[in-house]
DRENKETI-18945 format. One record per residue (C-alpha): chain; residue number from 1; x, y, z; residue in one letter. Coordinates in nm, 2 decimals. Example, Ala and Ser with C-alpha at 12.3 -4.5 7.8 and 13.67 -1.06 7.14 Angstrom:
<tormars>
@kette->A nr->1 xx->1.23 yy->-0.45 zz->0.78 rest->A;
@kette->A nr->2 xx->1.37 yy->-0.11 zz->0.71 rest->S;
</tormars>
This chain:
<tormars>
@kette->A nr->1 xx->-0.01 yy->0.03 zz->0.01 rest->X;
@kette->A nr->2 xx->0.07 yy->0.37 zz->-0.03 rest->X;
@kette->A nr->3 xx->0.10 yy->0.49 zz->0.31 rest->X;
@kette->A nr->4 xx->0.16 yy->0.84 zz->0.47 rest->X;
@kette->A nr->5 xx->0.27 yy->0.93 zz->0.83 rest->X;
@kette->A nr->6 xx->0.17 yy->1.27 zz->0.95 rest->X;
@kette->A nr->7 xx->0.44 yy->1.39 zz->1.22 rest->X;
@kette->A nr->8 xx->0.82 yy->1.25 zz->1.23 rest->X;
@kette->A nr->9 xx->0.84 yy->1.22 zz->1.59 rest->X;
@kette->A nr->10 xx->0.96 yy->0.92 zz->1.76 rest->X;
@kette->A nr->11 xx->0.64 yy->0.72 zz->1.72 rest->X;
@kette->A nr->12 xx->0.55 yy->0.81 zz->1.37 rest->X;
@kette->A nr->13 xx->0.92 yy->0.71 zz->1.28 rest->X;
@kette->A nr->14 xx->0.90 yy->0.40 zz->1.46 rest->X;
@kette->A nr->15 xx->0.56 yy->0.31 zz->1.29 rest->X;
@kette->A nr->16 xx->0.71 yy->0.43 zz->0.92 rest->X;
@kette->A nr->17 xx->1.01 yy->0.16 zz->1.02 rest->X;
@kette->A nr->18 xx->0.75 yy->-0.11 zz->1.06 rest->X;
@kette->A nr->19 xx->0.55 yy->-0.03 zz->0.74 rest->X;
@kette->A nr->20 xx->0.84 yy->0.04 zz->0.55 rest->X;
@kette->A nr->21 xx->0.98 yy->-0.34 zz->0.68 rest->X;
@kette->A nr->22 xx->0.63 yy->-0.50 zz->0.60 rest->X;
@kette->A nr->23 xx->0.67 yy->-0.39 zz->0.23 rest->X;
@kette->A nr->24 xx->0.46 yy->-0.07 zz->0.17 rest->X;
@kette->A nr->25 xx->0.57 yy->0.27 zz->0.04 rest->X;
@kette->A nr->26 xx->0.57 yy->0.51 zz->0.29 rest->X;
@kette->A nr->27 xx->0.59 yy->0.89 zz->0.30 rest->X;
@kette->A nr->28 xx->0.66 yy->1.10 zz->0.61 rest->X;
@kette->A nr->29 xx->0.52 yy->1.46 zz->0.63 rest->X;
@kette->A nr->30 xx->0.67 yy->1.70 zz->0.89 rest->X;
@kette->A nr->31 xx->0.61 yy->2.07 zz->0.91 rest->X;
@kette->A nr->32 xx->0.94 yy->2.16 zz->0.99 rest->X;
@kette->A nr->33 xx->1.12 yy->2.20 zz->0.68 rest->X;
@kette->A nr->34 xx->1.49 yy->2.17 zz->0.90 rest->X;
@kette->A nr->35 xx->1.38 yy->1.86 zz->1.04 rest->X;
@kette->A nr->36 xx->1.29 yy->1.71 zz->0.68 rest->X;
@kette->A nr->37 xx->1.60 yy->1.79 zz->0.55 rest->X;
@kette->A nr->38 xx->1.81 yy->1.64 zz->0.85 rest->X;
@kette->A nr->39 xx->1.59 yy->1.31 zz->0.79 rest->X;
@kette->A nr->40 xx->1.64 yy->1.33 zz->0.40 rest->X;
@kette->A nr->41 xx->2.02 yy->1.36 zz->0.45 rest->X;
@kette->A nr->42 xx->2.09 yy->1.11 zz->0.75 rest->X;
@kette->A nr->43 xx->1.80 yy->0.85 zz->0.75 rest->X;
@kette->A nr->44 xx->1.79 yy->0.88 zz->1.11 rest->X;
@kette->A nr->45 xx->1.57 yy->1.06 zz->1.36 rest->X;
@kette->A nr->46 xx->1.85 yy->1.24 zz->1.59 rest->X;
@kette->A nr->47 xx->1.61 yy->1.41 zz->1.75 rest->X;
@kette->A nr->48 xx->1.37 yy->1.18 zz->1.88 rest->X;
@kette->A nr->49 xx->1.51 yy->0.81 zz->1.79 rest->X;
@kette->A nr->50 xx->1.91 yy->0.88 zz->1.77 rest->X;
@kette->A nr->51 xx->2.07 yy->0.57 zz->1.67 rest->X;
@kette->A nr->52 xx->1.83 yy->0.37 zz->1.48 rest->X;
@kette->A nr->53 xx->1.86 yy->0.39 zz->1.09 rest->X;
@kette->A nr->54 xx->1.58 yy->0.46 zz->0.89 rest->X;
@kette->A nr->55 xx->1.48 yy->0.23 zz->0.57 rest->X;
@kette->A nr->56 xx->1.60 yy->0.38 zz->0.27 rest->X;
@kette->A nr->57 xx->1.28 yy->0.34 zz->0.10 rest->X;
@kette->A nr->58 xx->1.11 yy->0.60 zz->0.29 rest->X;
@kette->A nr->59 xx->1.03 yy->0.92 zz->0.17 rest->X;
@kette->A nr->60 xx->1.00 yy->1.25 zz->0.35 rest->X;
@kette->A nr->61 xx->0.82 yy->1.58 zz->0.27 rest->X;
@kette->A nr->62 xx->0.69 yy->1.91 zz->0.40 rest->X;
@kette->A nr->63 xx->0.41 yy->1.95 zz->0.16 rest->X;
@kette->A nr->64 xx->0.07 yy->1.81 zz->0.24 rest->X;
@kette->A nr->65 xx->0.01 yy->1.78 zz->-0.13 rest->X;
@kette->A nr->66 xx->0.26 yy->1.50 zz->-0.14 rest->X;
@kette->A nr->67 xx->0.12 yy->1.28 zz->0.13 rest->X;
@kette->A nr->68 xx->-0.25 yy->1.31 zz->0.05 rest->X;
@kette->A nr->69 xx->-0.30 yy->1.23 zz->-0.29 rest->X;
@kette->A nr->70 xx->-0.43 yy->0.88 zz->-0.39 rest->X;
@kette->A nr->71 xx->-0.28 yy->0.71 zz->-0.04 rest->X;
@kette->A nr->72 xx->-0.45 yy->0.40 zz->0.09 rest->X;
@kette->A nr->73 xx->-0.38 yy->0.50 zz->0.42 rest->X;
@kette->A nr->74 xx->-0.28 yy->0.81 zz->0.63 rest->X;
@kette->A nr->75 xx->-0.16 yy->0.77 zz->0.97 rest->X;
@kette->A nr->76 xx->-0.19 yy->1.04 zz->1.20 rest->X;
@kette->A nr->77 xx->0.11 yy->1.07 zz->1.45 rest->X;
@kette->A nr->78 xx->0.07 yy->1.43 zz->1.57 rest->X;
@kette->A nr->79 xx->0.01 yy->1.57 zz->1.91 rest->X;
@kette->A nr->80 xx->-0.39 yy->1.57 zz->1.97 rest->X;
@kette->A nr->81 xx->-0.41 yy->1.96 zz->2.01 rest->X;
@kette->A nr->82 xx->-0.25 yy->2.04 zz->1.66 rest->X;
@kette->A nr->83 xx->-0.45 yy->1.78 zz->1.47 rest->X;
@kette->A nr->84 xx->-0.73 yy->1.99 zz->1.37 rest->X;
@kette->A nr->85 xx->-0.51 yy->2.25 zz->1.23 rest->X;
@kette->A nr->86 xx->-0.36 yy->2.01 zz->1.01 rest->X;
@kette->A nr->87 xx->-0.67 yy->1.84 zz->0.88 rest->X;
@kette->A nr->88 xx->-0.84 yy->2.19 zz->0.80 rest->X;
@kette->A nr->89 xx->-0.54 yy->2.22 zz->0.57 rest->X;
@kette->A nr->90 xx->-0.63 yy->1.87 zz->0.41 rest->X;
@kette->A nr->91 xx->-1.02 yy->1.96 zz->0.35 rest->X;
@kette->A nr->92 xx->-0.97 yy->2.04 zz->-0.05 rest->X;
@kette->A nr->93 xx->-0.85 yy->1.72 zz->-0.13 rest->X;
@kette->A nr->94 xx->-1.06 yy->1.40 zz->-0.19 rest->X;
@kette->A nr->95 xx->-1.02 yy->1.08 zz->0.06 rest->X;
@kette->A nr->96 xx->-1.29 yy->0.84 zz->-0.11 rest->X;
@kette->A nr->97 xx->-1.07 yy->0.52 zz->-0.06 rest->X;
@kette->A nr->98 xx->-0.79 yy->0.66 zz->0.23 rest->X;
@kette->A nr->99 xx->-0.84 yy->0.47 zz->0.55 rest->X;
@kette->A nr->100 xx->-0.73 yy->0.70 zz->0.85 rest->X;
@kette->A nr->101 xx->-0.53 yy->0.59 zz->1.16 rest->X;
@kette->A nr->102 xx->-0.49 yy->0.74 zz->1.46 rest->X;
@kette->A nr->103 xx->-0.21 yy->0.70 zz->1.66 rest->X;
@kette->A nr->104 xx->-0.19 yy->0.99 zz->1.90 rest->X;
@kette->A nr->105 xx->-0.35 yy->0.95 zz->2.24 rest->X;
@kette->A nr->106 xx->-0.53 yy->1.25 zz->2.38 rest->X;
@kette->A nr->107 xx->-0.83 yy->1.43 zz->2.41 rest->X;
@kette->A nr->108 xx->-0.87 yy->1.78 zz->2.22 rest->X;
@kette->A nr->109 xx->-0.92 yy->2.03 zz->2.46 rest->X;
@kette->A nr->110 xx->-1.24 yy->2.27 zz->2.46 rest->X;
@kette->A nr->111 xx->-1.45 yy->2.02 zz->2.24 rest->X;
@kette->A nr->112 xx->-1.35 yy->1.71 zz->2.45 rest->X;
@kette->A nr->113 xx->-1.33 yy->1.49 zz->2.13 rest->X;
@kette->A nr->114 xx->-1.11 yy->1.17 zz->2.11 rest->X;
@kette->A nr->115 xx->-0.90 yy->1.16 zz->1.75 rest->X;
@kette->A nr->116 xx->-1.15 yy->0.95 zz->1.57 rest->X;
@kette->A nr->117 xx->-1.45 yy->1.21 zz->1.63 rest->X;
@kette->A nr->118 xx->-1.19 yy->1.52 zz->1.51 rest->X;
@kette->A nr->119 xx->-1.11 yy->1.33 zz->1.17 rest->X;
@kette->A nr->120 xx->-1.45 yy->1.21 zz->1.12 rest->X;
@kette->A nr->121 xx->-1.58 yy->1.63 zz->1.20 rest->X;
@kette->A nr->122 xx->-1.31 yy->1.80 zz->1.01 rest->X;
@kette->A nr->123 xx->-1.28 yy->1.61 zz->0.67 rest->X;
@kette->A nr->124 xx->-1.67 yy->1.51 zz->0.66 rest->X;
@kette->A nr->125 xx->-1.59 yy->1.13 zz->0.62 rest->X;
@kette->A nr->126 xx->-1.75 yy->0.81 zz->0.77 rest->X;
@kette->A nr->127 xx->-1.63 yy->0.68 zz->1.12 rest->X;
@kette->A nr->128 xx->-1.60 yy->0.34 zz->0.89 rest->X;
@kette->A nr->129 xx->-1.31 yy->0.48 zz->0.74 rest->X;
@kette->A nr->130 xx->-1.12 yy->0.55 zz->1.08 rest->X;
@kette->A nr->131 xx->-0.93 yy->0.35 zz->1.31 rest->X;
@kette->A nr->132 xx->-0.71 yy->0.40 zz->1.61 rest->X;
@kette->A nr->133 xx->-0.38 yy->0.18 zz->1.67 rest->X;
@kette->A nr->134 xx->-0.32 yy->0.20 zz->2.06 rest->X;
@kette->A nr->135 xx->-0.15 yy->-0.01 zz->2.34 rest->X;
@kette->A nr->136 xx->0.19 yy->-0.06 zz->2.59 rest->X;
@kette->A nr->137 xx->0.43 yy->0.07 zz->2.28 rest->X;
@kette->A nr->138 xx->0.72 yy->0.30 zz->2.34 rest->X;
@kette->A nr->139 xx->0.88 yy->0.43 zz->2.00 rest->X;
@kette->A nr->140 xx->1.23 yy->0.37 zz->2.16 rest->X;
@kette->A nr->141 xx->1.15 yy->0.00 zz->2.15 rest->X;
@kette->A nr->142 xx->0.94 yy->-0.08 zz->1.90 rest->X;
@kette->A nr->143 xx->1.19 yy->0.07 zz->1.65 rest->X;
@kette->A nr->144 xx->1.45 yy->-0.17 zz->1.78 rest->X;
@kette->A nr->145 xx->1.22 yy->-0.46 zz->1.70 rest->X;
@kette->A nr->146 xx->1.13 yy->-0.54 zz->2.08 rest->X;
@kette->A nr->147 xx->0.82 yy->-0.77 zz->2.06 rest->X;
@kette->A nr->148 xx->0.50 yy->-0.56 zz->2.12 rest->X;
@kette->A nr->149 xx->0.11 yy->-0.62 zz->2.11 rest->X;
@kette->A nr->150 xx->-0.13 yy->-0.34 zz->2.05 rest->X;
@kette->A nr->151 xx->-0.49 yy->-0.33 zz->1.93 rest->X;
@kette->A nr->152 xx->-0.64 yy->-0.20 zz->1.63 rest->X;
@kette->A nr->153 xx->-0.96 yy->-0.07 zz->1.66 rest->X;
@kette->A nr->154 xx->-1.26 yy->0.08 zz->1.43 rest->X;
@kette->A nr->155 xx->-1.67 yy->0.07 zz->1.43 rest->X;
@kette->A nr->156 xx->-1.59 yy->-0.11 zz->1.12 rest->X;
@kette->A nr->157 xx->-1.41 yy->-0.45 zz->1.18 rest->X;
@kette->A nr->158 xx->-1.33 yy->-0.49 zz->0.81 rest->X;
@kette->A nr->159 xx->-1.11 yy->-0.14 zz->0.89 rest->X;
@kette->A nr->160 xx->-0.98 yy->-0.28 zz->1.19 rest->X;
@kette->A nr->161 xx->-0.85 yy->-0.58 zz->1.03 rest->X;
@kette->A nr->162 xx->-0.70 yy->-0.37 zz->0.73 rest->X;
@kette->A nr->163 xx->-0.48 yy->-0.19 zz->0.97 rest->X;
@kette->A nr->164 xx->-0.38 yy->-0.49 zz->1.17 rest->X;
@kette->A nr->165 xx->-0.27 yy->-0.66 zz->0.84 rest->X;
@kette->A nr->166 xx->-0.08 yy->-0.34 zz->0.76 rest->X;
@kette->A nr->167 xx->0.12 yy->-0.33 zz->1.04 rest->X;
@kette->A nr->168 xx->0.13 yy->-0.70 zz->1.17 rest->X;
@kette->A nr->169 xx->0.49 yy->-0.87 zz->1.17 rest->X;
@kette->A nr->170 xx->0.69 yy->-1.09 zz->1.39 rest->X;
@kette->A nr->171 xx->0.79 yy->-0.84 zz->1.62 rest->X;
@kette->A nr->172 xx->0.49 yy->-0.60 zz->1.64 rest->X;
@kette->A nr->173 xx->0.15 yy->-0.81 zz->1.71 rest->X;
@kette->A nr->174 xx->-0.19 yy->-0.63 zz->1.65 rest->X;
@kette->A nr->175 xx->-0.53 yy->-0.73 zz->1.78 rest->X;
@kette->A nr->176 xx->-0.85 yy->-0.59 zz->1.63 rest->X;
@kette->A nr->177 xx->-1.15 yy->-0.44 zz->1.79 rest->X;
@kette->A nr->178 xx->-1.47 yy->-0.27 zz->1.73 rest->X;
@kette->A nr->179 xx->-1.46 yy->-0.07 zz->2.08 rest->X;
@kette->A nr->180 xx->-1.28 yy->0.25 zz->1.94 rest->X;
@kette->A nr->181 xx->-1.39 yy->0.48 zz->2.15 rest->X;
@kette->A nr->182 xx->-1.26 yy->0.23 zz->2.48 rest->X;
@kette->A nr->183 xx->-0.93 yy->0.17 zz->2.27 rest->X;
@kette->A nr->184 xx->-0.90 yy->0.59 zz->2.22 rest->X;
@kette->A nr->185 xx->-1.00 yy->0.67 zz->2.59 rest->X;
@kette->A nr->186 xx->-0.77 yy->0.38 zz->2.73 rest->X;
@kette->A nr->187 xx->-0.47 yy->0.52 zz->2.56 rest->X;
@kette->A nr->188 xx->-0.54 yy->0.90 zz->2.63 rest->X;
@kette->A nr->189 xx->-0.69 yy->0.87 zz->3.01 rest->X;
@kette->A nr->190 xx->-0.39 yy->0.65 zz->3.10 rest->X;
@kette->A nr->191 xx->-0.14 yy->0.95 zz->3.05 rest->X;
@kette->A nr->192 xx->-0.33 yy->1.14 zz->3.35 rest->X;
@kette->A nr->193 xx->-0.29 yy->0.82 zz->3.57 rest->X;
@kette->A nr->194 xx->0.11 yy->0.82 zz->3.46 rest->X;
@kette->A nr->195 xx->0.14 yy->1.19 zz->3.55 rest->X;
@kette->A nr->196 xx->0.01 yy->1.05 zz->3.93 rest->X;
@kette->A nr->197 xx->0.23 yy->0.77 zz->3.91 rest->X;
@kette->A nr->198 xx->0.55 yy->1.02 zz->3.84 rest->X;
@kette->A nr->199 xx->0.45 yy->1.22 zz->4.09 rest->X;
@kette->A nr->200 xx->0.47 yy->0.90 zz->4.32 rest->X;
@kette->A nr->201 xx->0.79 yy->0.84 zz->4.20 rest->X;
@kette->A nr->202 xx->0.92 yy->1.19 zz->4.25 rest->X;
@kette->A nr->203 xx->0.77 yy->1.25 zz->4.60 rest->X;
@kette->A nr->204 xx->0.96 yy->0.92 zz->4.73 rest->X;
@kette->A nr->205 xx->0.63 yy->0.74 zz->4.83 rest->X;
@kette->A nr->206 xx->0.68 yy->0.37 zz->4.70 rest->X;
@kette->A nr->207 xx->0.57 yy->0.06 zz->4.51 rest->X;
@kette->A nr->208 xx->0.26 yy->0.01 zz->4.74 rest->X;
@kette->A nr->209 xx->0.18 yy->0.35 zz->4.63 rest->X;
@kette->A nr->210 xx->0.20 yy->0.33 zz->4.27 rest->X;
@kette->A nr->211 xx->0.03 yy->-0.03 zz->4.27 rest->X;
@kette->A nr->212 xx->-0.27 yy->0.16 zz->4.44 rest->X;
@kette->A nr->213 xx->-0.29 yy->0.42 zz->4.20 rest->X;
@kette->A nr->214 xx->-0.23 yy->0.22 zz->3.88 rest->X;
@kette->A nr->215 xx->-0.50 yy->0.01 zz->4.02 rest->X;
@kette->A nr->216 xx->-0.77 yy->0.24 zz->4.14 rest->X;
@kette->A nr->217 xx->-0.66 yy->0.48 zz->3.81 rest->X;
@kette->A nr->218 xx->-0.81 yy->0.23 zz->3.59 rest->X;
@kette->A nr->219 xx->-1.11 yy->0.17 zz->3.75 rest->X;
@kette->A nr->220 xx->-1.16 yy->0.55 zz->3.70 rest->X;
@kette->A nr->221 xx->-1.07 yy->0.53 zz->3.35 rest->X;
@kette->A nr->222 xx->-1.34 yy->0.20 zz->3.29 rest->X;
@kette->A nr->223 xx->-1.60 yy->0.44 zz->3.51 rest->X;
@kette->A nr->224 xx->-1.53 yy->0.73 zz->3.26 rest->X;
@kette->A nr->225 xx->-1.49 yy->0.53 zz->2.98 rest->X;
@kette->A nr->226 xx->-1.85 yy->0.28 zz->3.02 rest->X;
@kette->A nr->227 xx->-2.02 yy->0.61 zz->3.07 rest->X;
@kette->A nr->228 xx->-1.91 yy->0.74 zz->2.72 rest->X;
@kette->A nr->229 xx->-2.00 yy->0.45 zz->2.56 rest->X;
@kette->A nr->230 xx->-1.70 yy->0.18 zz->2.58 rest->X;
@kette->A nr->231 xx->-1.69 yy->-0.17 zz->2.69 rest->X;
@kette->A nr->232 xx->-1.55 yy->-0.21 zz->3.02 rest->X;
@kette->A nr->233 xx->-1.33 yy->-0.54 zz->2.92 rest->X;
@kette->A nr->234 xx->-1.15 yy->-0.33 zz->2.68 rest->X;
@kette->A nr->235 xx->-1.01 yy->-0.17 zz->2.99 rest->X;
@kette->A nr->236 xx->-0.87 yy->-0.48 zz->3.09 rest->X;
@kette->A nr->237 xx->-0.69 yy->-0.54 zz->2.76 rest->X;
@kette->A nr->238 xx->-0.37 yy->-0.39 zz->2.59 rest->X;
@kette->A nr->239 xx->-0.51 yy->-0.06 zz->2.52 rest->X;
@kette->A nr->240 xx->-0.63 yy->0.00 zz->2.86 rest->X;
@kette->A nr->241 xx->-0.43 yy->-0.18 zz->3.16 rest->X;
@kette->A nr->242 xx->-0.15 yy->-0.28 zz->2.92 rest->X;
@kette->A nr->243 xx->-0.08 yy->0.06 zz->2.82 rest->X;
@kette->A nr->244 xx->-0.15 yy->0.18 zz->3.17 rest->X;
@kette->A nr->245 xx->0.13 yy->-0.04 zz->3.33 rest->X;
@kette->A nr->246 xx->0.40 yy->0.07 zz->3.05 rest->X;
@kette->A nr->247 xx->0.32 yy->0.42 zz->3.08 rest->X;
@kette->A nr->248 xx->0.33 yy->0.45 zz->3.50 rest->X;
@kette->A nr->249 xx->0.64 yy->0.20 zz->3.55 rest->X;
@kette->A nr->250 xx->0.88 yy->0.33 zz->3.22 rest->X;
@kette->A nr->251 xx->1.20 yy->0.52 zz->3.18 rest->X;
@kette->A nr->252 xx->1.08 yy->0.61 zz->2.83 rest->X;
@kette->A nr->253 xx->0.73 yy->0.76 zz->2.92 rest->X;
@kette->A nr->254 xx->0.73 yy->1.13 zz->2.89 rest->X;
@kette->A nr->255 xx->0.39 yy->1.16 zz->3.10 rest->X;
@kette->A nr->256 xx->0.54 yy->0.96 zz->3.40 rest->X;
@kette->A nr->257 xx->0.88 yy->1.21 zz->3.37 rest->X;
@kette->A nr->258 xx->0.65 yy->1.52 zz->3.40 rest->X;
@kette->A nr->259 xx->0.49 yy->1.39 zz->3.67 rest->X;
@kette->A nr->260 xx->0.81 yy->1.30 zz->3.87 rest->X;
@kette->A nr->261 xx->0.96 yy->1.64 zz->3.82 rest->X;
@kette->A nr->262 xx->0.67 yy->1.77 zz->3.98 rest->X;
@kette->A nr->263 xx->0.68 yy->1.53 zz->4.28 rest->X;
@kette->A nr->264 xx->1.04 yy->1.68 zz->4.28 rest->X;
@kette->A nr->265 xx->0.93 yy->2.03 zz->4.34 rest->X;
@kette->A nr->266 xx->0.95 yy->2.17 zz->3.99 rest->X;
@kette->A nr->267 xx->0.70 yy->2.37 zz->3.78 rest->X;
@kette->A nr->268 xx->0.49 yy->2.26 zz->3.54 rest->X;
@kette->A nr->269 xx->0.59 yy->2.55 zz->3.29 rest->X;
@kette->A nr->270 xx->0.97 yy->2.51 zz->3.33 rest->X;
@kette->A nr->271 xx->0.95 yy->2.13 zz->3.31 rest->X;
@kette->A nr->272 xx->0.77 yy->2.16 zz->2.97 rest->X;
@kette->A nr->273 xx->0.99 yy->2.42 zz->2.82 rest->X;
@kette->A nr->274 xx->1.30 yy->2.17 zz->2.88 rest->X;
@kette->A nr->275 xx->1.13 yy->1.93 zz->2.72 rest->X;
@kette->A nr->276 xx->1.17 yy->1.81 zz->2.32 rest->X;
@kette->A nr->277 xx->0.84 yy->1.59 zz->2.29 rest->X;
@kette->A nr->278 xx->0.47 yy->1.66 zz->2.39 rest->X;
@kette->A nr->279 xx->0.34 yy->1.50 zz->2.71 rest->X;
@kette->A nr->280 xx->0.00 yy->1.45 zz->2.61 rest->X;
@kette->A nr->281 xx->-0.13 yy->1.37 zz->2.92 rest->X;
@kette->A nr->282 xx->-0.07 yy->1.76 zz->3.04 rest->X;
@kette->A nr->283 xx->-0.39 yy->1.87 zz->2.81 rest->X;
@kette->A nr->284 xx->-0.58 yy->1.56 zz->2.84 rest->X;
@kette->A nr->285 xx->-0.61 yy->1.61 zz->3.21 rest->X;
@kette->A nr->286 xx->-0.76 yy->1.92 zz->3.17 rest->X;
@kette->A nr->287 xx->-1.05 yy->1.71 zz->2.93 rest->X;
@kette->A nr->288 xx->-1.08 yy->1.47 zz->3.18 rest->X;
@kette->A nr->289 xx->-1.16 yy->1.70 zz->3.47 rest->X;
@kette->A nr->290 xx->-1.42 yy->1.86 zz->3.25 rest->X;
@kette->A nr->291 xx->-1.56 yy->1.51 zz->3.10 rest->X;
@kette->A nr->292 xx->-1.58 yy->1.36 zz->3.47 rest->X;
@kette->A nr->293 xx->-1.76 yy->1.69 zz->3.59 rest->X;
@kette->A nr->294 xx->-2.00 yy->1.68 zz->3.27 rest->X;
@kette->A nr->295 xx->-2.11 yy->1.34 zz->3.33 rest->X;
@kette->A nr->296 xx->-2.07 yy->1.33 zz->3.71 rest->X;
@kette->A nr->297 xx->-1.84 yy->1.04 zz->3.71 rest->X;
@kette->A nr->298 xx->-1.62 yy->1.01 zz->4.04 rest->X;
@kette->A nr->299 xx->-1.22 yy->1.03 zz->3.93 rest->X;
@kette->A nr->300 xx->-1.07 yy->1.11 zz->4.25 rest->X;
@kette->A nr->301 xx->-0.70 yy->1.03 zz->4.14 rest->X;
@kette->A nr->302 xx->-0.72 yy->1.23 zz->3.79 rest->X;
@kette->A nr->303 xx->-0.87 yy->1.52 zz->3.99 rest->X;
@kette->A nr->304 xx->-0.60 yy->1.50 zz->4.25 rest->X;
@kette->A nr->305 xx->-0.34 yy->1.51 zz->3.94 rest->X;
@kette->A nr->306 xx->-0.50 yy->1.79 zz->3.82 rest->X;
@kette->A nr->307 xx->-0.49 yy->1.98 zz->4.13 rest->X;
@kette->A nr->308 xx->-0.14 yy->1.95 zz->4.17 rest->X;
@kette->A nr->309 xx->-0.03 yy->2.06 zz->3.80 rest->X;
@kette->A nr->310 xx->-0.28 yy->2.36 zz->3.78 rest->X;
@kette->A nr->311 xx->-0.36 yy->2.47 zz->4.11 rest->X;
@kette->A nr->312 xx->-0.02 yy->2.43 zz->4.24 rest->X;
@kette->A nr->313 xx->-0.15 yy->2.17 zz->4.55 rest->X;
@kette->A nr->314 xx->0.09 yy->1.97 zz->4.74 rest->X;
@kette->A nr->315 xx->0.14 yy->1.63 zz->4.66 rest->X;
@kette->A nr->316 xx->0.19 yy->1.50 zz->5.01 rest->X;
@kette->A nr->317 xx->-0.17 yy->1.70 zz->5.10 rest->X;
@kette->A nr->318 xx->-0.31 yy->1.58 zz->4.80 rest->X;
@kette->A nr->319 xx->-0.21 yy->1.20 zz->4.87 rest->X;
@kette->A nr->320 xx->-0.34 yy->1.23 zz->5.24 rest->X;
@kette->A nr->321 xx->-0.68 yy->1.37 zz->5.11 rest->X;
@kette->A nr->322 xx->-0.69 yy->1.06 zz->4.87 rest->X;
@kette->A nr->323 xx->-0.63 yy->0.81 zz->5.17 rest->X;
@kette->A nr->324 xx->-0.87 yy->0.96 zz->5.40 rest->X;
@kette->A nr->325 xx->-1.19 yy->0.99 zz->5.18 rest->X;
@kette->A nr->326 xx->-1.49 yy->0.79 zz->5.29 rest->X;
@kette->A nr->327 xx->-1.48 yy->0.42 zz->5.29 rest->X;
@kette->A nr->328 xx->-1.60 yy->0.23 zz->5.01 rest->X;
@kette->A nr->329 xx->-1.64 yy->-0.14 zz->4.89 rest->X;
@kette->A nr->330 xx->-1.37 yy->-0.21 zz->4.63 rest->X;
@kette->A nr->331 xx->-1.62 yy->-0.23 zz->4.34 rest->X;
@kette->A nr->332 xx->-1.85 yy->0.04 zz->4.43 rest->X;
@kette->A nr->333 xx->-1.87 yy->0.31 zz->4.18 rest->X;
</tormars>
């Protein structure tokens, strides 16, 4: 297939390697001209995946026209908050036979939309032509062919299987699902819990505390997700608990890193200023706070993370408040 990837960050680059190795013709689009020039020169993403050589078959461009014309599949690997503006530039093109795949993990601020709904709304295309690929999958490991398992989801099972077939190989196993909202929300909401896990690391709590926040965090994700139409079992799978585990535990996790720096006493604006990659969970935390209030869903951990990030509440005090809330049964909502 002819496949375009929008966004040459670490994840977009890792997926380009997979698709090229699987025999597809891959074109990567990047908005930064200087960045594109370096990719063409070195065939290495020296900023986000240093040391990983890219297949010579991959093409790079700064022009959207080069990546939307007669493509079988377009993979969106742009930070969520920038997706709408890029898609608006693409509206003049036709996408009659194109499958769109979101690999971004976030919720758009203000609209509170997941990426599949942003694509459908801006490009005015059917949800059946849109899918999402998500799961526990750090680019740093995938690019080095470390065995990884993820989920391809779409409201149309045929689209999910098309994505599954395009990406799957001996080190990248892909399952299919029709619960696209569950897979989208699992990938987005786990970043908020990972911020909390990082705060725990920075504040020097312990393994017991992290296990608690991860387990109770998936309960919050499931409560909110089911309210929004997701299947509860999705959150026990790769795009739910699986992605939560890797994001809360890994040294590669940007969101855990941000939380750790907060726990160490650093301020959010300075932390973000010193990062080259985007931590999706920061903006998603605002969206989750709004979504939970809108639907009257109890998300005490997500709200605690919000209060620490944006109201500068003390992590120790917030943790004490969480621990001393009213007693409940474990399965109580």
